[in-house]
C-alpha positions as protocol buffer text, in pm:
chain_id: "A"
residue {
  index: 1
  type: MET
  ca { x: -3799 y: 7697 z: 15541 }
}
residue {
  index: 2
  type: LYS
  ca { x: -4095 y: 7526 z: 15388 }
}
residue {
  index: 3
  type: LYS
  ca { x: -3935 y: 7516 z: 15031 }
}
residue {
  index: 4
  type: ASN
  ca { x: -3638 y: 7343 z: 15186 }
}
residue {
  index: 5
  type: ARG
  ca { x: -3810 y: 7074 z: 15361 }
}
residue {
  index: 6
  type: SER
  ca { x: -4028 y: 7013 z: 15039 }
}
residue {
  index: 7
  type: THR
  ca { x: -3692 y: 7005 z: 14870 }
}
residue {
  index: 8
  type: LEU
  ca { x: -3576 y: 6742 z: 15147 }
}
residue {
  index: 9
  type: LEU
  ca { x: -3874 y: 6541 z: 15108 }
}
residue {
  index: 10
  type: GLU
  ca { x: -3820 y: 6523 z: 14737 }
}
residue {
  index: 11
  type: ILE
  ca { x: -3489 y: 6403 z: 14735 }
}
residue {
  index: 12
  type: VAL
  ca { x: -3563 y: 6136 z: 15024 }
}
residue {
  index: 13
  type: TRP
  ca { x: -3868 y: 6019 z: 14846 }
}
residue {
  index: 14
  type: PHE
  ca { x: -3651 y: 5977 z: 14477 }
}
residue {
  index: 15
  type: VAL
  ca { x: -3366 y: 5774 z: 14700 }
}
residue {
  index: 16
  type: VAL
  ca { x: -3610 y: 5544 z: 14833 }
}
residue {
  index: 17
  type: ILE
  ca { x: -3814 y: 5466 z: 14514 }
}
residue {
  index: 18
  type: LEU
  ca { x: -3470 y: 5464 z: 14344 }
}
residue {
  index: 19
  type: ALA
  ca { x: -3343 y: 5217 z: 14580 }
}
residue {
  index: 20
  type: ILE
  ca { x: -3682 y: 4976 z: 14530 }
}
residue {
  index: 21
  type: PHE
  ca { x: -3662 y: 4990 z: 14169 }
}
residue {
  index: 22
  type: ILE
  ca { x: -3287 y: 4891 z: 14187 }
}
residue {
  index: 23
  type: VAL
  ca { x: -3338 y: 4592 z: 14411 }
}
residue {
  index: 24
  type: SER
  ca { x: -3636 y: 4518 z: 14188 }
}
residue {
  index: 25
  type: ILE
  ca { x: -3403 y: 4462 z: 13884 }
}
residue {
  index: 26
  type: ILE
  ca { x: -3139 y: 4270 z: 14073 }
}
residue {
  index: 27
  type: MET
  ca { x: -3381 y: 4041 z: 14200 }
}
residue {
  index: 28
  type: ILE
  ca { x: -3604 y: 3986 z: 13864 }
}
residue {
  index: 29
  type: ARG
  ca { x: -3253 y: 3888 z: 13693 }
}
residue {
  index: 30
  type: SER
  ca { x: -3157 y: 3642 z: 13983 }
}
residue {
  index: 31
  type: GLY
  ca { x: -3522 y: 3540 z: 13996 }
}
residue {
  index: 32
  type: GLU
  ca { x: -3563 y: 3572 z: 14358 }
}
residue {
  index: 33
  type: LEU
  ca { x: -3852 y: 3809 z: 14324 }
}
residue {
  index: 34
  type: GLN
  ca { x: -4172 y: 3608 z: 14313 }
}
residue {
  index: 35
  type: SER
  ca { x: -4088 y: 3424 z: 14609 }
}
residue {
  index: 36
  type: GLN
  ca { x: -4004 y: 3736 z: 14831 }
}
residue {
  index: 37
  type: VAL
  ca { x: -4314 y: 3894 z: 14692 }
}
residue {
  index: 38
  type: GLN
  ca { x: -4529 y: 3609 z: 14800 }
}
residue {
  index: 39
  type: ALA
  ca { x: -4357 y: 3613 z: 15151 }
}
residue {
  index: 40
  type: PHE
  ca { x: -4519 y: 3932 z: 15214 }
}
residue {
  index: 41
  type: GLY
  ca { x: -4862 y: 3826 z: 15124 }
}
residue {
  index: 42
  type: ILE
  ca { x: -5128 y: 4105 z: 15135 }
}
residue {
  index: 43
  type: PHE
  ca { x: -4892 y: 4362 z: 15266 }
}
residue {
  index: 44
  type: ALA
  ca { x: -4711 y: 4371 z: 14952 }
}
residue {
  index: 45
  type: PRO
  ca { x: -4999 y: 4513 z: 14740 }
}
residue {
  index: 46
  type: LEU
  ca { x: -5112 y: 4727 z: 15013 }
}
residue {
  index: 47
  type: LEU
  ca { x: -4812 y: 4888 z: 15054 }
}
residue {
  index: 48
  type: VAL
  ca { x: -4781 y: 5007 z: 14702 }
}
residue {
  index: 49
  type: ILE
  ca { x: -5143 y: 5121 z: 14711 }
}
residue {
  index: 50
  type: ILE
  ca { x: -5083 y: 5342 z: 15011 }
}
residue {
  index: 51
  type: LEU
  ca { x: -4736 y: 5474 z: 14851 }
}
residue {
  index: 52
  type: LYS
  ca { x: -4896 y: 5563 z: 14500 }
}
residue {
  index: 53
  type: MET
  ca { x: -5191 y: 5731 z: 14691 }
}
residue {
  index: 54
  type: THR
  ca { x: -4920 y: 5928 z: 14896 }
}
residue {
  index: 55
  type: THR
  ca { x: -4783 y: 6042 z: 14555 }
}
residue {
  index: 56
  type: LEU
  ca { x: -5106 y: 6215 z: 14452 }
}
residue {
  index: 57
  type: ILE
  ca { x: -5199 y: 6314 z: 14827 }
}
residue {
  index: 58
  type: ILE
  ca { x: -4856 y: 6496 z: 14860 }
}
residue {
  index: 59
  type: ALA
  ca { x: -4785 y: 6678 z: 14555 }
}
residue {
  index: 60
  type: PRO
  ca { x: -4433 y: 6724 z: 14552 }
}
residue {
  index: 61
  type: LEU
  ca { x: -4375 y: 6335 z: 14547 }
}
residue {
  index: 62
  type: GLY
  ca { x: -4318 y: 6172 z: 14215 }
}
residue {
  index: 63
  type: GLY
  ca { x: -4501 y: 5830 z: 14153 }
}
residue {
  index: 64
  type: THR
  ca { x: -4406 y: 5710 z: 13808 }
}
residue {
  index: 65
  type: PRO
  ca { x: -4167 y: 5471 z: 13922 }
}
residue {
  index: 66
  type: LEU
  ca { x: -4425 y: 5324 z: 14126 }
}
residue {
  index: 67
  type: TYR
  ca { x: -4605 y: 5186 z: 13803 }
}
residue {
  index: 68
  type: ILE
  ca { x: -4294 y: 5038 z: 13657 }
}
residue {
  index: 69
  type: ILE
  ca { x: -4211 y: 4886 z: 14003 }
}
residue {
  index: 70
  type: SER
  ca { x: -4567 y: 4723 z: 14050 }
}
residue {
  index: 71
  type: GLY
  ca { x: -4540 y: 4573 z: 13717 }
}
residue {
  index: 72
  type: ALA
  ca { x: -4202 y: 4423 z: 13819 }
}
residue {
  index: 73
  type: LEU
  ca { x: -4325 y: 4259 z: 14124 }
}
residue {
  index: 74
  type: PHE
  ca { x: -4714 y: 4156 z: 14045 }
}
residue {
  index: 75
  type: GLY
  ca { x: -4730 y: 4130 z: 13690 }
}
residue {
  index: 76
  type: SER
  ca { x: -4941 y: 4278 z: 13413 }
}
residue {
  index: 77
  type: VAL
  ca { x: -5269 y: 4229 z: 13530 }
}
residue {
  index: 78
  type: LYS
  ca { x: -5240 y: 4243 z: 13909 }
}
residue {
  index: 79
  type: GLY
  ca { x: -5000 y: 4546 z: 13897 }
}
residue {
  index: 80
  type: LEU
  ca { x: -5230 y: 4731 z: 13677 }
}
residue {
  index: 81
  type: LEU
  ca { x: -5506 y: 4657 z: 13931 }
}
residue {
  index: 82
  type: ILE
  ca { x: -5290 y: 4782 z: 14218 }
}
residue {
  index: 83
  type: VAL
  ca { x: -5191 y: 5118 z: 14081 }
}
residue {
  index: 84
  type: PHE
  ca { x: -5486 y: 5196 z: 13928 }
}
residue {
  index: 85
  type: LEU
  ca { x: -5686 y: 5139 z: 14265 }
}
residue {
  index: 86
  type: GLY
  ca { x: -5421 y: 5356 z: 14451 }
}
residue {
  index: 87
  type: ASP
  ca { x: -5463 y: 5644 z: 14145 }
}
residue {
  index: 88
  type: ILE
  ca { x: -5822 y: 5627 z: 14204 }
}
residue {
  index: 89
  type: LEU
  ca { x: -5831 y: 5629 z: 14585 }
}
residue {
  index: 90
  type: GLY
  ca { x: -5536 y: 5908 z: 14597 }
}
residue {
  index: 91
  type: SER
  ca { x: -5745 y: 6129 z: 14360 }
}
residue {
  index: 92
  type: SER
  ca { x: -6050 y: 6101 z: 14529 }
}
residue {
  index: 93
  type: VAL
  ca { x: -5871 y: 6179 z: 14853 }
}
residue {
  index: 94
  type: CYS
  ca { x: -5701 y: 6508 z: 14705 }
}
residue {
  index: 95
  type: PHE
  ca { x: -6087 y: 6590 z: 14576 }
}
residue {
  index: 96
  type: PHE
  ca { x: -6234 y: 6541 z: 14935 }
}
residue {
  index: 97
  type: LEU
  ca { x: -5974 y: 6748 z: 15107 }
}
residue {
  index: 98
  type: SER
  ca { x: -5997 y: 7072 z: 14880 }
}
residue {
  index: 99
  type: ARG
  ca { x: -6382 y: 7037 z: 14886 }
}
residue {
  index: 100
  type: LYS
  ca { x: -6433 y: 7013 z: 15258 }
}
residue {
  index: 101
  type: TYR
  ca { x: -6159 y: 7224 z: 15379 }
}
residue {
  index: 102
  type: GLY
  ca { x: -6130 y: 7445 z: 15105 }
}
residue {
  index: 103
  type: ALA
  ca { x: -5789 y: 7656 z: 14974 }
}
residue {
  index: 104
  type: ARG
  ca { x: -5639 y: 7626 z: 15297 }
}
residue {
  index: 105
  type: VAL
  ca { x: -5513 y: 7269 z: 15258 }
}
residue {
  index: 106
  type: LEU
  ca { x: -5343 y: 7353 z: 14941 }
}
residue {
  index: 107
  type: ASN
  ca { x: -5027 y: 7506 z: 15101 }
}
residue {
  index: 108
  type: PHE
  ca { x: -4952 y: 7180 z: 15286 }
}
residue {
  index: 109
  type: PHE
  ca { x: -5076 y: 6889 z: 15018 }
}
residue {
  index: 110
  type: ALA
  ca { x: -5027 y: 7053 z: 14692 }
}
residue {
  index: 111
  type: GLY
  ca { x: -4709 y: 7262 z: 14773 }
}
residue {
  index: 112
  type: SER
  ca { x: -4700 y: 7645 z: 14806 }
}
residue {
  index: 113
  type: GLN
  ca { x: -4535 y: 7666 z: 14459 }
}
residue {
  index: 114
  type: ASN
  ca { x: -4865 y: 7534 z: 14316 }
}
residue {
  index: 115
  type: VAL
  ca { x: -5139 y: 7695 z: 14492 }
}
residue {
  index: 116
  type: GLU
  ca { x: -5148 y: 7970 z: 14216 }
}
residue {
  index: 117
  type: LYS
  ca { x: -5154 y: 7710 z: 13949 }
}
residue {
  index: 118
  type: VAL
  ca { x: -5458 y: 7505 z: 14106 }
}
residue {
  index: 119
  type: LEU
  ca { x: -5642 y: 7831 z: 14195 }
}
residue {
  index: 120
  type: LYS
  ca { x: -5626 y: 7932 z: 13811 }
}
residue {
  index: 121
  type: THR
  ca { x: -5751 y: 7629 z: 13729 }
}
residue {
  index: 122
  type: VAL
  ca { x: -6088 y: 7621 z: 13935 }
}
residue {
  index: 123
  type: ASN
  ca { x: -6204 y: 7887 z: 13732 }
}
residue {
  index: 124
  type: ILE
  ca { x: -6166 y: 7696 z: 13409 }
}
residue {
  index: 125
  type: ILE
  ca { x: -6339 y: 7371 z: 13532 }
}
residue {
  index: 126
  type: SER
  ca { x: -6673 y: 7477 z: 13458 }
}
residue {
  index: 127
  type: ASN
  ca { x: -6827 y: 7168 z: 13289 }
}
residue {
  index: 128
  type: THR
  ca { x: -6736 y: 6822 z: 13202 }
}
residue {
  index: 129
  type: LYS
  ca { x: -6590 y: 6936 z: 12836 }
}
residue {
  index: 130
  type: SER
  ca { x: -6334 y: 7182 z: 12997 }
}
residue {
  index: 131
  type: PHE
  ca { x: -6273 y: 6929 z: 13273 }
}
residue {
  index: 132
  type: ILE
  ca { x: -6149 y: 6688 z: 12986 }
}
residue {
  index: 133
  type: LYS
  ca { x: -5926 y: 6958 z: 12836 }
}
residue {
  index: 134
  type: ALA
  ca { x: -5778 y: 7010 z: 13202 }
}
residue {
  index: 135
  type: ARG
  ca { x: -5707 y: 6638 z: 13226 }
}
residue {
  index: 136
  type: VAL
  ca { x: -5546 y: 6616 z: 12903 }
}
residue {
  index: 137
  type: GLY
  ca { x: -5325 y: 6956 z: 13033 }
}
residue {
  index: 138
  type: PHE
  ca { x: -5249 y: 6815 z: 13357 }
}
residue {
  index: 139
  type: ILE
  ca { x: -5169 y: 6466 z: 13240 }
}
residue {
  index: 140
  type: SER
  ca { x: -4848 y: 6454 z: 13426 }
}
residue {
  index: 141
  type: MET
  ca { x: -4966 y: 6653 z: 13751 }
}
residue {
  index: 142
  type: PRO
  ca { x: -5333 y: 6460 z: 13809 }
}
residue {
  index: 143
  type: GLU
  ca { x: -5307 y: 6573 z: 14181 }
}
residue {
  index: 144
  type: LEU
  ca { x: -5304 y: 6926 z: 14106 }
}
residue {
  index: 145
  type: LEU
  ca { x: -5623 y: 6885 z: 13906 }
}
residue {
  index: 146
  type: SER
  ca { x: -5789 y: 6664 z: 14171 }
}
residue {
  index: 147
  type: TYR
  ca { x: -5713 y: 6956 z: 14432 }
}
residue {
  index: 148
  type: ALA
  ca { x: -5841 y: 7202 z: 14145 }
}
residue {
  index: 149
  type: SER
  ca { x: -6162 y: 6981 z: 14113 }
}
residue {
  index: 150
  type: GLY
  ca { x: -6251 y: 6971 z: 14457 }
}
residue {
  index: 151
  type: LEU
  ca { x: -6250 y: 7344 z: 14470 }
}
residue {
  index: 152
  type: SER
  ca { x: -6490 y: 7324 z: 14151 }
}
residue {
  index: 153
  type: LYS
  ca { x: -6866 y: 7262 z: 14118 }
}
residue {
  index: 154
  type: ILE
  ca { x: -6784 y: 6936 z: 13917 }
}
residue {
  index: 155
  type: ASN
  ca { x: -6953 y: 6643 z: 14031 }
}
residue {
  index: 156
  type: PHE
  ca { x: -6751 y: 6354 z: 14199 }
}
residue {
  index: 157
  type: TRP
  ca { x: -6836 y: 6074 z: 13993 }
}
residue {
  index: 158
  type: THR
  ca { x: -6778 y: 6266 z: 13677 }
}
residue {
  index: 159
  type: PHE
  ca { x: -6431 y: 6365 z: 13803 }
}
residue {
  index: 160
  type: THR
  ca { x: -6405 y: 5989 z: 13904 }
}
residue {
  index: 161
  type: PHE
  ca { x: -6495 y: 5816 z: 13567 }
}
residue {
  index: 162
  type: ILE
  ca { x: -6317 y: 6090 z: 13367 }
}
residue {
  index: 163
  type: ASN
  ca { x: -5983 y: 6053 z: 13573 }
}
residue {
  index: 164
  type: ALA
  ca { x: -6019 y: 5660 z: 13546 }
}
residue {
  index: 165
  type: LEU
  ca { x: -6030 y: 5699 z: 13187 }
}
residue {
  index: 166
  type: PHE
  ca { x: -5716 y: 5890 z: 13151 }
}
residue {
  index: 167
  type: TYR
  ca { x: -5554 y: 5660 z: 13424 }
}
residue {
  index: 168
  type: LEU
  ca { x: -5594 y: 5354 z: 13258 }
}
residue {
  index: 169
  type: PRO
  ca { x: -5379 y: 5363 z: 12916 }
}
residue {
  index: 170
  type: PHE
  ca { x: -5116 y: 5535 z: 13108 }
}
residue {
  index: 171
  type: ASP
  ca { x: -5108 y: 5305 z: 13396 }
}
residue {
  index: 172
  type: PHE
  ca { x: -5119 y: 5021 z: 13186 }
}
residue {
  index: 173
  type: THR
  ca { x: -4822 y: 5127 z: 12960 }
}
residue {
  index: 174
  type: LEU
  ca { x: -4617 y: 5180 z: 13250 }
}
residue {
  index: 175
  type: VAL
  ca { x: -4711 y: 4867 z: 13455 }
}
residue {
  index: 176
  type: PHE
  ca { x: -4661 y: 4640 z: 13119 }
}
residue {
  index: 177
  type: LEU
  ca { x: -4307 y: 4779 z: 13097 }
}
residue {
  index: 178
  type: GLY
  ca { x: -4237 y: 4686 z: 13436 }
}
residue {
  index: 179
  type: SER
  ca { x: -4352 y: 4340 z: 13403 }
}
residue {
  index: 180
  type: ARG
  ca { x: -4129 y: 4317 z: 13126 }
}
residue {
  index: 181
  type: LEU
  ca { x: -3814 y: 4505 z: 13255 }
}
residue {
  index: 182
  type: ALA
  ca { x: -3560 y: 4218 z: 13245 }
}
residue {
  index: 183
  type: GLU
  ca { x: -3623 y: 4196 z: 12877 }
}
residue {
  index: 184
  type: PHE
  ca { x: -3651 y: 4595 z: 12764 }
}
residue {
  index: 185
  type: SER
  ca { x: -3315 y: 4797 z: 12752 }
}
residue {
  index: 186
  type: ALA
  ca { x: -3294 y: 5157 z: 12929 }
}
residue {
  index: 187
  type: GLN
  ca { x: -3365 y: 5349 z: 12611 }
}
residue {
  index: 188
  type: TYR
  ca { x: -3724 y: 5249 z: 12544 }
}
residue {
  index: 189
  type: PHE
  ca { x: -3811 y: 5425 z: 12877 }
}
residue {
  index: 190
  type: LEU
  ca { x: -3744 y: 5719 z: 12711 }
}
residue {
  index: 191
  type: VAL
  ca { x: -4042 y: 5732 z: 12471 }
}
residue {
  index: 192
  type: ILE
  ca { x: -4290 y: 5781 z: 12775 }
}
residue {
  index: 193
  type: PRO
  ca { x: -4191 y: 6098 z: 12895 }
}
residue {
  index: 194
  type: PHE
  ca { x: -4163 y: 6197 z: 12548 }
}
residue {
  index: 195
  type: LEU
  ca { x: -4545 y: 6139 z: 12457 }
}
residue {
  index: 196
  type: VAL
  ca { x: -4655 y: 6239 z: 12758 }
}
residue {
  index: 197
  type: PHE
  ca { x: -4474 y: 6611 z: 12715 }
}
residue {
  index: 198
  type: LEU
  ca { x: -4660 y: 6619 z: 12390 }
}
residue {
  index: 199
  type: PHE
  ca { x: -4988 y: 6496 z: 12506 }
}
residue {
  index: 200
  type: ALA
  ca { x: -4973 y: 6756 z: 12815 }
}
residue {
  index: 201
  type: LEU
  ca { x: -4842 y: 7030 z: 12566 }
}
residue {
  index: 202
  type: SER
  ca { x: -5169 y: 7006 z: 12372 }
}
residue {
  index: 203
  type: GLY
  ca { x: -5384 y: 7007 z: 12646 }
}
residue {
  index: 204
  type: PHE
  ca { x: -5293 y: 7319 z: 12772 }
}
residue {
  index: 205
  type: ALA
  ca { x: -5295 y: 7499 z: 12464 }
}
residue {
  index: 206
  type: MET
  ca { x: -5668 y: 7375 z: 12467 }
}
residue {
  index: 207
  type: LEU
  ca { x: -5684 y: 7477 z: 12836 }
}
residue {
  index: 208
  type: TYR
  ca { x: -5511 y: 7832 z: 12782 }
}
residue {
  index: 209
  type: LYS
  ca { x: -5808 y: 7932 z: 12512 }
}
residue {
  index: 210
  type: ASP
  ca { x: -6076 y: 7860 z: 12799 }
}
residue {
  index: 211
  type: TYR
  ca { x: -5834 y: 8060 z: 13033 }
}
residue {
  index: 212
  type: GLU
  ca { x: -5872 y: 8324 z: 12803 }
}
residue {
  index: 213
  type: SER
  ca { x: -6220 y: 8380 z: 12791 }
}
residue {
  index: 214
  type: SER
  ca { x: -6251 y: 8340 z: 13216 }
}
residue {
  index: 215
  type: GLU
  ca { x: -6296 y: 8573 z: 13433 }
}
residue {
  index: 216
  type: GLU
  ca { x: -5953 y: 8508 z: 13593 }
}
residue {
  index: 217
  type: PHE
  ca { x: -5783 y: 8608 z: 13282 }
}
residue {
  index: 218
  type: LEU
  ca { x: -5995 y: 8922 z: 13222 }
}
residue {
  index: 219
  type: LYS
  ca { x: -5887 y: 9017 z: 13597 }
}
residue {
  index: 220
  type: ASP
  ca { x: -5548 y: 8965 z: 13540 }
}
residue {
  index: 221
  type: GLU
  ca { x: -5544 y: 9162 z: 13210 }
}
residue {
  index: 222
  type: LYS
  ca { x: -5685 y: 9464 z: 13411 }
}
residue {
  index: 223
  type: THR
  ca { x: -5427 y: 9443 z: 13671 }
}
residue {
  index: 224
  type: LYS
  ca { x: -5161 y: 9489 z: 13416 }
}
């Protein structure tokens, strides 16, 4: 039942984001976008920030289209600031939820299918160096690492600073693409997922070496 609810939520979210994305493209090409955004005032960027936070706090929700939409709606600089703020605030909420309430929040927010992955990651995050490796490995799933970090002993400010350094280039690239949406053809968008995949793969390779030397790995080997 929970799995069905999670799948339904992902489908609904995908349809909503896709609809916003398509409408944004149409309005960019018609020249109506800027006037419509200005009509909403402060509520337009505030809504994007809240939506971006939500994609991190509720792990199954995908947030990548929001970067492109933000660039299309607000331009490179303002769009970057908006999604970057949403990322930092959303990750902070994930961190403090797991730090305050422990592993029991994971089923609801991170999804039951991700609980084991989060708990295994906790044992690997022992210092700044291991967190950086984990951040590379979880480049496409920062929300799971945020929950794992809250359960670990890592300092919040260290977590936030490193997180910010990883968010900035990723956010900038997608927001910039969004701001140039009318000029780019669809083929350029395939480059980003490919680069993210390669980057994440290298991070997981480094992370697995740490996992092999962790107590969790030794326990798993003994139970086999």
